N, C-alpha and C positions, 0 to 999 in steps of 0.2 A: 489511592480512595476514589469508591463507584461516583457513579451519573447520581445522583441526586434529582435530575429533574426529569428519571425514568421512573420512579419509585410512585409520583402521584396516583391516582385512574387514570390510567389504561384511554387514547380517545382514538381509536380509528376509524380513515376518513377513507369508506368505498364512493370510489370514486371511478367513473368508463376507462375502462381501459380498451385503449385501440389494438390491432395488433403493428409489430413493427413489420416497415414495407423486411421481405427475408432473400432478398432478394444484397449477393455482393455490389454496393460500391467501391472506389477507387482512389488515391489519392499515394503523389507522387511513385515512390516507395514500394506503396503498402500496396495490399487489398482487403477490406474492409468486409467481417465475415460479422453479421450480428450473430452476438449467442445466444443472450438472456433477454426476454421479455418477461418481465410480470405484475400485470398493477401492485395496485394498492388494495387489503380487505384485510377484516375479518376471519376469514375463510381460513384453512392449510392450506398453504404455498404459498397464500399470496403477503405482502410485507404491512405490515405494522406503521403507523405516520406517532409521533405523540406530537403534542401542539402544548409548550410550559407559557407558563401566563406571562409572565416573560421570556426573550426569547426570540429563536430561530425555533422553527417545527424543525422536531427528529425524528431523520428517519439512519439505511445502511450509512454504516458511516467507512467500513473499512472491510475487508478483504482478501483470501489468502483464494494461493495455488498448491492445489498437490504433482507431484510428479508422472501423477494419468491423464493431467491437465483438468481435473476434477475442479471445478470452482468454490471454494464455502465466498457464504457474505454471515458475515453479522449483521444479523435484526435488533440492530439496537431498541426500539420501541416493545417488539413483545418477545426479547431475551429469548433468544434464540440460534443458533445457525445452521443458513438455510444452506442444506446439499445441491449441486445442480453438478448433471455430469458430464461430458466432454464436450461432445454435443450440445448443450445446452439445455437437455431435458433435467426438469426434479425430478430432485429422485426423493427428499424426505430433513427433515429440520430436524435437527441434531439440535439436543439437552434444552431446558426450559430455567431460568429466574440468573439467569448467567448476565454478569457486569460487565465493562470492561471496553475499551479503545482502539486497539490493536489489536490485531489475529497472525496468528505465521501456524505452519504444516512443516512438519517434517512425519520423516518418517515412519506415518498411519496415524499419526498424534494432532490434535491440536489445539494453539499453543493463545491460554486469551493473555489477555495484561489488562491486569484492575486497576492500575494507578500504582499499592503499593507492595501489592501481590501480582504473583503467575499462578496460572493456572493450568494443569494440561488432564483437557478429557479423552479419553482413545472413543473411541469413530461411533459410540454410540448413545454418548454424552455422557458418559460417566465421569466424571474427577476424579481420575486417579495421582493426581498431582498438586502440591498447595507449597509455593515456592516464597519465603518473602523481599521483595527488594529495600536493599540496604537505604533508611531514613536519611542519609547523605545526601542519595540519588534525589536529585528534583524533578522530578516526571512532573512532567505536564501534558491535560488532555489540549488534541489541538494538531491542524496541519504541521505534516510529515516530521508526525513521535511515535516511533514505530516501533514492532521488532525486526529483527534480523538474525536467523540463523542459517550458517553455512551449513556446505553440504559433507564437511567432517560432524555437524552436528554444535557448530558455535555457536551460545544462545546472547545476541546485546540486542538491550533496548535503549531505546533515545532522545534526549532529552536538548532542544535545538542543536545544536549542531556537533555531543558529542554523543558518546556509545560509549556505555559498560557492558562488560561482559558479566554475562548472570551462570551462566556456565560452558567449561571448558565443551564437556562432549555429557552432550544428554542421554548417553548410555549411560555416565556418573554422578556423583553428588553435585550440586549446586556446590555453588564459590560464595563461603565465606564471607559473610555483609560488609569488612569489612576490607574485604578483598576486592567483591562489587564495587566495590567506589576507589578506591584505589586506584582501577584498573580502562580508568577517565584514558577517549583518545577520540580526539575528533577527528572526524572521517565518517564514511562508508566503507565496511569488504563488502568484496564481492563475494560470489556464489562458492570458488574455494578457500575465502577466509588468506591470499596469497597477495593482494594486491589492496591496499586502500585509497579512498580515494576523499578529496573533501578541494574543496568548493572554495577559492576565498573572494573576500571584494575588494578590487583596484580603483571603481569609482561607479558612478548609474551607469556607464555602457559598459563596462569591462567587468571582467571577472577572470581570475586565474583557473583552471583545475589541476594537483596536484595530486598525481600518481605515488606513490608509498611502497617500499615492500610492506613486509606485516611486520620488519621489526624500524619500519619511521623514514630508515632512508628514501632520497629522491630521487625514483625513479625516472621519472619523467615532468614536464608540466606543457596544457594547453591551453593559449590564449581565448576566452572567448570572447567577445563583441556585437553590439547591436547600435540599429540606428538607433531605438527605440532607449527606454529608460530596463531595467532591470528589476524587478520581482525576484518571489524568490524560486530556487534553480534546488534542486540536485539531485545526487546522484543517484539512476534506479538500479540496474544491470551493467556485468557485464555477459555477454554470450560467451558460448562454447568455442567462439569465431576468432575468440577475442576487440568484437565490435563492444562501443562502448556507450550507453545509454539513456540518457541523460534528460530531468522534466524539469523546462526552460520557461521562465512565465515573465513574458513583453509588458511594458505601461505601455500605453501609444494614447493615442491624442483624447483627450472628456477622459484619463485614467481608465481605458477600458484595457481589460486585461487577458491576453492572448498567450494561450497555453501549446502547447510545441513542445516535440521531441524531439535531437538534436542529437547522431548516432557518429559516432566514432570508430572509424580503423587508430589500428596500433603503432600507424606513423604519426596522430593525431589529426590524421583530415576529417574533415567533415559529409560524411557520404548518404545523407543525409537526412532526409528533416521532414516530420507529420505535427501538423496542424489540427487541432482535436476540440472541440464541442468546449468549451468552460459558462455554463449556465449549468445550471441544480435549484430542483425543488429543496433539498436540504443540502442542510451542510456535509461536507466526505468528507472524510480524516485526510482517507487512504485511498485512490482513483485509480493509480494507472502500477499495472504487473509486470515485467514482463521476464519469462522464461525465458531459459538455457539458451535453447532453438533459435533468441531473437522475435519471440513472437509477445507485443505485447496486449494486454488490454485491459477496458479504460470499463469503468463502472462512474457508471453516471446516474442518478433521479432525476428523470422529470413530470409534471403534473399526474399521468397518468401511469408512474411504475417507474418499474429498477428495468435499468438497464446493464447488460456487461456486451462491449462488441470489441472482438480480436479484430487484431490487423497482422495479419502475414506479409512476406516479404513473398515481390514479383518474384524479386533473383534478388539470392544471398548472397551478396556481395564474399 
């Protein structure tokens, strides 16, 4: 199902763009390095804004990382993908008339989920694959609904807390639609695909992180507790050292939502916490990515443009 809100006349807002401070700032165990800072506008390389008659302003909703550190941001309003080098410099816009809400990169190709189908694009923006999603899988656009690709090329789509395997290996044929629906599993795999992470609600202030092996046997359980109320929480990644990254939303006084990253080691000890800004000019479905080295990427939209901040460990445990 495509975004109908982005098909009428496109209205692009050209706003005054102010350059972000280029000096790195620090927070707890991490060092902040501004990476991408691009304003809104109709010019090539700028991001588009769409103002529907009813509803929220529409801007970039998702992004993806390549193994070399390149950043790909889906420009929902302009219907293309903007490619930034690992140093944050804009390289080019990829494709045209693209629709979707979840983006992933694997082995030189981009995958864009459009509700009822998965589309594959080469680095020049040419569509080289179209794979229908089983109608029995009830996908919906929204926060936390995205694609997951493991290092060995297995591709999953997320719907709520459920994951469905669409490819066992992206080098092989797509899984038949009846088997796609039958692959339903609660949780999210790590990048190696050998462990799955499931967050279980026990109360407003308590969650259980359950770690399973590929077969579904429970390996470990970690209790999460907060003095506030938990909002939405998501498994983000497991880095090459085995550290576990969770996106945590905590609801405090006056229903203010704090966005933090909690990091646990393999023993289940919380070893770091990173607080992130949680105000956005547009609705972003995928805000945070973590690479295999434990570098955290945060996509945010402001009144003057689109930003990606990179958070690196000061001293990686």
